C-alpha positions in Angstrom: 31.6 -17.6 -14.0 28.2 -16.4 -13.0 27.3 -12.7 -13.1 26.7 -12.7 -9.3 29.6 -14.9 -8.2 30.4 -14.1 -4.5 27.5 -11.8 -4.0 24.9 -12.2 -1.2 21.3 -11.8 -2.2 18.0 -11.7 -0.3 14.8 -12.4 -2.2 11.5 -11.9 -0.5 8.3 -13.7 -1.5 10.6 -16.4 -2.7 8.5 -19.5 -2.0 6.6 -19.3 -5.3 6.0 -17.4 -8.5 8.2 -14.5 -9.4 10.2 -14.7 -6.1 11.0 -18.4 -6.5 12.1 -17.8 -10.1 14.3 -14.9 -9.1 15.8 -16.8 -6.2 16.7 -19.8 -8.5 18.1 -17.4 -11.1 20.3 -15.3 -8.8 21.6 -18.5 -7.2 22.3 -20.0 -10.6 24.4 -16.9 -11.3 26.5 -17.6 -8.3 24.9 -15.6 -5.4 24.5 -16.9 -1.9 20.8 -16.6 -1.8 18.5 -16.1 1.2 15.1 -17.4 0.2 12.7 -15.5 2.4 8.9 -16.0 2.7 6.1 -16.1 5.2 5.6 -19.7 3.9 8.7 -21.3 5.4 7.9 -24.8 3.9 7.7 -23.3 0.5 11.0 -21.4 1.0 12.7 -24.5 2.2 11.5 -26.4 -0.9 13.0 -23.7 -3.2 16.2 -23.8 -1.2 16.4 -27.5 -1.6 16.0 -27.1 -5.4 18.8 -24.5 -5.5 21.1 -26.7 -3.5 20.4 -29.7 -5.6 21.4 -27.7 -8.7 24.7 -26.8 -7.0 23.8 -23.4 -5.7 24.1 -21.8 -2.2 20.9 -21.0 -0.4 19.2 -20.6 3.0 15.5 -20.4 3.8 14.3 -17.7 6.2 10.8 -17.1 7.5 9.8 -13.5 7.3 6.6 -11.5 7.9 6.8 -8.3 5.9 4.1 -6.8 8.2 6.4 -7.3 11.3 9.3 -4.8 11.6 11.4 -7.1 13.8 10.9 -10.0 11.4 12.1 -8.0 8.5 15.2 -6.8 10.3 15.9 -10.3 11.5 15.8 -11.5 7.9 18.5 -9.0 6.8 20.6 -9.8 9.9 20.4 -13.5 9.1 21.7 -12.9 5.6 24.6 -10.8 6.9 25.4 -13.2 9.7 25.2 -16.3 7.5 27.2 -15.1 4.5 29.2 -12.1 5.9 27.4 -9.2 4.2 24.7 -8.2 1.7 24.9 -7.1 -1.9 21.5 -7.6 -3.4 18.0 -7.1 -2.0 15.0 -8.0 -4.1 11.9 -6.8 -2.4 9.3 -9.0 -4.2 6.8 -10.0 -1.4 3.4 -8.4 -1.4 0.0 -8.8 0.1 -1.4 -10.7 -2.8 -4.1 -12.5 -0.8 -5.5 -9.2 0.3 -5.4 -7.9 -3.3 -7.1 -11.1 -4.6 -10.0 -11.2 -2.2 -10.5 -8.0 -0.1 -9.1 -5.0 -2.0 -12.4 -3.6 -3.2 -13.3 -0.5 -5.3 -12.5 2.8 -3.7 -16.1 3.5 -2.7 -16.4 0.2 -0.9 -12.8 -0.1 0.4 -12.2 -1.2 3.9 -9.7 1.1 5.6 -8.2 -1.8 7.5 -7.4 -3.6 4.3 -5.9 -0.4 2.9 -3.7 -0.1 6.0 -2.7 -3.8 5.9 -1.7 -3.5 2.3 0.4 -0.5 2.9 2.0 -2.0 6.0 3.1 -5.1 4.1 3.8 -3.8 0.6 5.3 -0.4 1.4 6.4 -0.3 5.0 7.8 -3.8 4.9 9.9 -2.9 1.8 11.1 0.4 3.4 12.2 -1.5 6.6 14.0 -4.1 4.5 15.9 -1.4 2.6 16.6 0.5 5.9 18.2 -2.6 7.3 20.0 -3.6 4.2 21.6 -0.3 3.1 24.3 -0.2 5.9 25.5 -3.7 5.0 25.7 -2.7 1.3 27.6 0.5 2.1 30.1 -1.5 4.2 30.8 -3.7 1.1 31.3 -0.7 -1.2 27.7 -0.7 -2.6 24.9 -2.9 -3.6 21.7 -3.2 -5.6 18.1 -2.9 -4.3 15.4 -4.1 -6.7 11.7 -3.4 -5.8 8.9 -5.3 -7.5 6.3 -2.7 -8.4 3.6 -3.5 -10.9 1.8 -2.2 -14.0 -1.0 -1.5 -11.5 1.3 1.2 -10.0 1.5 2.9 -13.4 -2.2 3.0 -14.4 -5.7 2.6 -13.1 -7.8 -0.5 -13.1 -11.2 -1.7 -12.1 -10.0 -3.4 -9.0 -7.3 -3.4 -6.2 -6.8 0.3 -5.6 -4.8 -0.3 -2.4 -2.5 -2.7 -4.1 -2.0 -0.3 -7.0 -1.4 2.7 -4.8 1.2 0.8 -2.8 3.0 -0.2 -5.9 3.0 3.4 -7.2 4.5 4.5 -3.9 7.2 1.8 -4.3 8.3 3.5 -7.6 8.7 6.8 -5.7 10.5 5.1 -2.8 12.8 3.6 -5.4 13.8 7.1 -6.6 14.3 8.4 -3.1 16.6 5.5 -2.2 18.6 5.9 -5.4 18.9 9.6 -4.7 19.9 9.3 -1.1 22.4 6.5 -1.3 23.8 6.5 -4.8 27.0 8.4 -4.0 27.7 5.6 -1.5 27.4 2.9 -4.2 23.9 1.7 -3.6 21.7 1.5 -6.6 17.9 1.2 -6.4 15.6 0.2 -9.3 12.1 -1.1 -9.7 10.5 -3.7 -11.9 6.9 -3.3 -13.0 5.7 -6.7 -14.2 2.6 -6.9 -16.3 0.3 -10.0 -16.3 2.6 -12.8 -15.2 1.2 -16.3 -15.2 2.1 -17.8 -11.8 0.4 -20.4 -9.7 -1.4 -17.6 -7.9 -2.7 -16.0 -11.1 -3.3 -19.1 -13.2 -7.0 -19.2 -12.2 -7.5 -15.9 -14.0 -5.3 -16.8 -17.0 -7.6 -19.0 -18.9 -10.5 -18.8 -21.4 -11.9 -15.4 -22.2 -9.9 -13.5 -19.6 -6.6 -14.9 -21.0 -7.6 -14.0 -24.5 -8.6 -10.5 -23.4 -5.3 -10.0 -21.7 -3.3 -11.4 -24.6 -5.1 -9.1 -27.1 -3.5 -6.1 -25.4 0.0 -7.5 -25.2 2.5 -6.7 -28.0 4.1 -10.1 -27.5 2.6 -13.4 -28.7 2.4 -14.8 -25.2 1.8 -13.7 -21.6 4.6 -13.2 -19.1 6.4 -15.9 -17.1 8.1 -15.6 -13.8 11.4 -16.3 -15.5 11.0 -13.1 -17.6 11.0 -11.1 -14.4 13.9 -13.1 -12.9 16.0 -12.3 -15.9 15.5 -8.6 -15.3 16.3 -9.0 -11.6 19.6 -10.6 -12.4 20.4 -7.8 -14.9 19.6 -5.1 -12.3 21.5 -7.0 -9.6 24.8 -7.4 -11.5 27.5 -5.0 -12.6 26.2 -4.9 -16.2 23.6 -2.4 -14.9 26.1 -0.3 -12.9 25.0 2.9 -14.5 21.3 2.3 -14.0 19.6 3.6 -10.9 16.3 5.2 -10.0 14.7 3.5 -13.0 11.5 1.5 -13.3 11.8 -1.3 -15.8 8.5 -2.5 -17.3 8.4 -6.3 -17.9 5.0 -6.4 -19.4 5.1 -7.6 -23.0 4.4 -4.0 -24.1 1.1 -3.9 -22.3 1.4 -0.2 -21.4 3.3 0.9 -24.5 0.5 1.6 -26.9 -2.7 3.5 -27.4 -5.7 1.8 -25.8 -7.4 1.2 -29.1 -4.6 -0.7 -30.7 -6.0 -4.2 -30.0 -9.4 -3.2 -31.5 -7.8 -1.7 -34.6 -5.6 -4.9 -35.0 -8.8 -7.1 -34.9 -10.6 -4.8 -37.3 
């Protein structure tokens, strides 16, 4: 038996990277999985992989910046599979972060607003739509993908980092407000995870610089986060809520001079 047998799960941003790995993993653990993404072709490809492996999945197009689209995604999950037990809010405005999220003094307010609309408001609307379905089934698990960028400062992407920090606080509010009704809410804060989107910055000197500051002998993989998602989705984590789990190879666990002392 899988740890999520009979459950219904929605994973956003599931066409690639962490979301795709999470969708594959929750489906492999027995969940009926809604593979949701703005990239419908990519979501359909992941759905096809899941079905080929014997899993149950449906692809849904969703625009996290559009309230009606987010609500329709949740409704599609409930209508297709009869309810909802797990919501993994993984999608984010990564393209804005990669190309237009400039330092604070140069920041474009429109980019800031778009980032918050997608990363933060989109997640809130998804939770808002999902919680009644979870309560109707006796409870459920909401898992928000935050980031190490939401826990510490960096030289770039202040809008992205601020939105991810806000997700951590939203996680605590949801856990507080709906815990007595059986709904748990936790966040995952990945570190540097090597995905197709990040692969361009995960080579050469940059890769070595990142690796120096990890406590593990390698950088992160999408499957590392997917494993944490399954744990927080299943009954093994029934007494964990309002928590932010760092999946970062120890990147934020040590004094900033540790890598320099190790090399010395």
